[in-house]
Legacy VTK file of the C-alpha trace (Angstrom):
# vtk DataFile Version 3.0
C-alpha trace
ASCII
DATASET POLYDATA
POINTS 255 float
14.786 -7.673 -6.406
12.935 -6.867 -3.409
10.181 -4.726 -2.963
8.506 -3.907 0.552
5.566 -1.940 1.607
4.155 -0.861 5.172
1.625 1.511 6.185
4.016 3.047 9.043
1.275 4.824 10.832
2.960 7.943 11.276
7.050 7.834 10.330
7.873 10.060 12.747
6.375 7.383 15.478
8.330 4.766 13.630
11.477 6.307 14.099
10.817 7.332 17.878
9.967 3.641 18.505
13.114 2.538 16.659
11.224 0.785 14.128
12.588 2.325 11.296
15.477 -0.040 12.161
13.925 -2.595 9.882
14.365 -0.829 6.894
17.854 -0.252 7.576
18.635 -3.834 8.330
16.423 -5.258 5.322
17.611 -2.938 2.812
15.061 -3.865 0.379
15.775 -2.059 -3.309
12.508 -0.129 -3.190
10.311 0.771 -0.039
7.230 1.842 -0.111
5.453 3.374 3.014
1.947 4.640 3.465
0.298 7.030 6.505
3.550 8.854 6.649
1.650 11.719 8.524
4.370 14.279 7.650
5.623 16.682 5.036
8.889 15.737 4.082
10.133 18.493 6.029
8.971 16.983 9.097
10.733 13.659 8.817
13.859 13.050 11.475
17.102 13.605 9.510
17.771 9.831 10.334
14.803 8.990 8.661
15.320 12.170 5.417
18.688 10.977 4.480
19.423 7.127 3.820
22.771 6.569 2.040
22.380 4.863 -0.983
18.287 5.490 -1.508
16.621 8.347 -3.301
13.509 9.657 -1.285
10.262 10.508 -2.752
7.343 11.664 -0.711
4.022 13.263 -1.318
1.521 14.711 1.604
-1.522 16.243 2.436
-2.095 19.498 1.419
-5.212 20.732 3.684
-4.506 18.694 6.923
-1.233 18.156 8.859
-0.427 15.050 10.385
-2.569 13.041 7.956
-2.378 10.356 5.144
1.245 11.073 3.006
3.352 8.227 1.118
6.821 7.737 0.547
9.106 5.952 -1.398
12.716 5.181 -0.847
14.653 3.159 -3.935
18.353 2.310 -4.794
17.837 2.998 -8.327
16.581 6.716 -9.361
13.677 6.558 -11.391
12.992 7.796 -15.116
9.872 10.358 -13.911
8.131 10.295 -10.705
4.320 11.754 -10.605
2.884 12.998 -7.430
-0.853 12.477 -8.253
-3.340 11.431 -10.861
-4.033 14.836 -12.388
-7.391 14.920 -10.231
-7.532 17.232 -7.845
-9.907 16.275 -5.067
-7.923 13.242 -5.205
-4.311 14.439 -5.435
-4.580 17.153 -2.788
-4.958 14.436 0.243
-1.073 13.030 -0.586
-2.102 9.328 -1.168
-0.328 9.050 -4.680
3.167 8.315 -5.776
4.102 6.929 -9.517
7.450 5.940 -10.197
8.827 5.265 -13.872
11.337 2.593 -14.388
13.005 0.816 -17.329
11.089 -2.341 -16.436
7.767 -1.143 -15.034
5.629 1.804 -13.560
5.208 1.546 -9.930
2.647 2.934 -7.677
2.779 3.581 -3.984
-0.832 4.401 -2.763
-2.800 5.074 0.594
-6.351 4.243 -0.347
-8.958 6.105 1.335
-10.904 4.818 4.329
-14.804 4.359 4.261
-15.743 5.202 7.436
-16.381 8.613 8.800
-19.808 8.638 7.005
-21.268 7.987 3.296
-19.191 10.736 2.217
-16.267 9.149 2.124
-17.060 5.764 1.584
-18.136 7.419 -1.771
-14.775 9.238 -2.034
-13.226 6.085 -1.492
-15.103 3.974 -4.343
-14.850 7.172 -6.569
-10.801 7.170 -6.120
-10.962 3.145 -6.749
-12.405 3.753 -10.184
-10.204 6.871 -10.975
-6.989 4.377 -10.068
-7.849 1.792 -11.891
-8.834 3.885 -15.205
-5.608 5.806 -14.603
-3.297 2.609 -14.737
-5.509 0.801 -17.599
-4.350 3.377 -19.476
-0.843 3.000 -18.569
-1.053 -0.628 -19.272
-2.629 -0.505 -22.436
0.234 1.945 -23.658
2.415 -1.093 -22.920
3.740 -0.362 -19.507
4.151 -3.206 -16.951
2.266 -2.068 -13.765
3.080 -2.780 -9.780
0.898 -0.930 -7.651
1.215 -1.448 -3.582
-0.233 0.253 -0.468
-3.260 0.389 1.851
-6.227 -0.663 -0.174
-8.424 -0.317 2.888
-10.511 -3.713 1.577
-10.187 -7.379 2.565
-11.119 -8.844 -0.727
-12.379 -12.428 0.538
-13.371 -14.160 3.598
-10.287 -15.782 3.748
-8.921 -12.609 4.380
-10.111 -11.357 7.596
-10.720 -12.983 11.069
-14.574 -12.443 11.279
-15.774 -12.015 7.733
-19.530 -12.559 8.957
-19.580 -10.023 11.856
-17.763 -7.180 9.094
-20.275 -7.703 6.211
-21.945 -4.339 6.831
-18.863 -2.358 7.900
-16.484 -0.633 5.758
-13.399 -2.338 4.267
-15.949 -5.293 3.551
-18.798 -3.942 2.115
-19.947 -5.657 -1.197
-18.997 -2.826 -3.111
-15.493 -2.129 -2.082
-15.018 -6.232 -3.004
-16.215 -5.481 -6.233
-13.691 -3.472 -6.867
-10.895 -5.618 -6.174
-12.883 -8.401 -8.186
-12.536 -5.859 -10.917
-8.819 -5.338 -10.317
-7.966 -9.204 -10.477
-10.874 -9.181 -13.856
-8.386 -6.717 -15.602
-5.620 -9.216 -15.328
-3.784 -7.905 -12.441
-2.385 -10.558 -9.985
-2.579 -10.737 -6.166
0.744 -11.473 -5.834
0.631 -13.084 -2.129
-2.540 -14.910 -3.188
-0.830 -16.078 -6.548
1.722 -18.099 -4.177
-0.779 -18.953 -1.080
-4.440 -18.921 -2.706
-5.807 -20.964 0.458
-3.598 -19.575 3.434
-5.724 -18.628 6.221
-4.845 -16.106 9.300
-2.520 -14.224 7.187
-3.424 -10.512 8.010
-1.709 -7.181 7.809
-3.505 -5.229 10.015
-4.595 -5.463 13.576
-6.700 -2.758 15.570
-4.444 -1.709 18.352
-7.287 -0.627 20.584
-8.529 -4.185 21.390
-5.297 -5.533 21.269
-6.052 -7.598 18.243
-2.915 -8.658 17.416
-2.231 -10.455 20.187
-4.909 -12.948 19.262
-4.511 -12.680 15.454
-7.746 -11.112 14.708
-6.767 -9.399 11.889
-7.698 -8.259 8.500
-5.453 -8.729 5.015
-5.740 -4.959 3.435
-2.276 -4.379 2.098
-1.336 -5.617 -1.376
0.978 -6.010 -3.918
-0.382 -6.250 -7.423
1.301 -6.832 -10.625
0.238 -6.773 -14.233
0.292 -10.091 -15.645
3.203 -9.694 -18.010
5.365 -9.420 -14.843
3.997 -12.750 -13.491
7.261 -14.601 -15.074
9.409 -12.046 -12.858
7.654 -12.812 -9.829
9.571 -15.153 -7.464
7.851 -14.555 -4.543
5.556 -12.798 -1.998
5.101 -12.830 1.697
3.873 -10.987 4.678
6.038 -9.955 7.623
3.569 -10.351 10.750
6.583 -10.546 13.091
7.425 -6.991 12.301
6.283 -4.210 15.056
5.957 -0.453 14.868
2.849 -0.215 13.511
-0.798 -1.224 13.413
-0.001 -2.659 10.239
2.779 -5.227 9.417
5.662 -5.112 6.435
4.865 -7.161 3.149
7.072 -8.051 0.181
7.548 -9.045 -3.467
10.766 -10.742 -5.163
11.350 -9.991 -8.769
13.885 -11.376 -10.813
LINES 1 256
255 0 1 2 3 4 5 6 7 8 9 10 11 12 13 14 15 16 17 18 19 20 21 22 23 24 25 26 27 28 29 30 31 32 33 34 35 36 37 38 39 40 41 42 43 44 45 46 47 48 49 50 51 52 53 54 55 56 57 58 59 60 61 62 63 64 65 66 67 68 69 70 71 72 73 74 75 76 77 78 79 80 81 82 83 84 85 86 87 88 89 90 91 92 93 94 95 96 97 98 99 100 101 102 103 104 105 106 107 108 109 110 111 112 113 114 115 116 117 118 119 120 121 122 123 124 125 126 127 128 129 130 131 132 133 134 135 136 137 138 139 140 141 142 143 144 145 146 147 148 149 150 151 152 153 154 155 156 157 158 159 160 161 162 163 164 165 166 167 168 169 170 171 172 173 174 175 176 177 178 179 180 181 182 183 184 185 186 187 188 189 190 191 192 193 194 195 196 197 198 199 200 201 202 203 204 205 206 207 208 209 210 211 212 213 214 215 216 217 218 219 220 221 222 223 224 225 226 227 228 229 230 231 232 233 234 235 236 237 238 239 240 241 242 243 244 245 246 247 248 249 250 251 252 253 254
């Protein structure tokens, strides 16, 4: 079973560029996308209806063309939820929770900490609420997979210029500390599980500075799994050669 995740930076733009063909060619069992920047009614028809897949989407209730997540899945989930039950977090369309027989999958577009101290505080509150939410499910016996654009590079190895970004959001100590907490709770960073020392492996590059051409990037997109799923984890990787967004896709393979 292959799960793929990608911050597409606008599903309509991705389709217009022809880059949605990546999904049609790859045909993963589950395809999670973030930053759709569209309500499902605004999805192009070829994107809205993909043979063999069920589509679920969440979008911002207040601001059009902002945020948004979606999941394409070959297996119909037992249950789908569109928020954590916390209004100030749920109204931005950042969260999808899909229940399957073997695990619960979360596709999340975590907030960016830019645009002032209030958004950094919002991001950190969202982080804490999310971890508390999935921990409740895990303690009830559910296996957990969560993926998406977390908007933070965990360690120095996860971005090209760590020293220059020590005081910038996306690499602040308090943001990185949350990822420490996730790992301390027993969740596995799947990419680092297979490639603990791999350098120059990024998922995001600034388009304004043509950073991708020089591979001056950040690894801010992840697949995490609860430790009980580790025996089923066959592989994980990043696909930096796939274009169409300022992020690239990543994947995990499960037995």
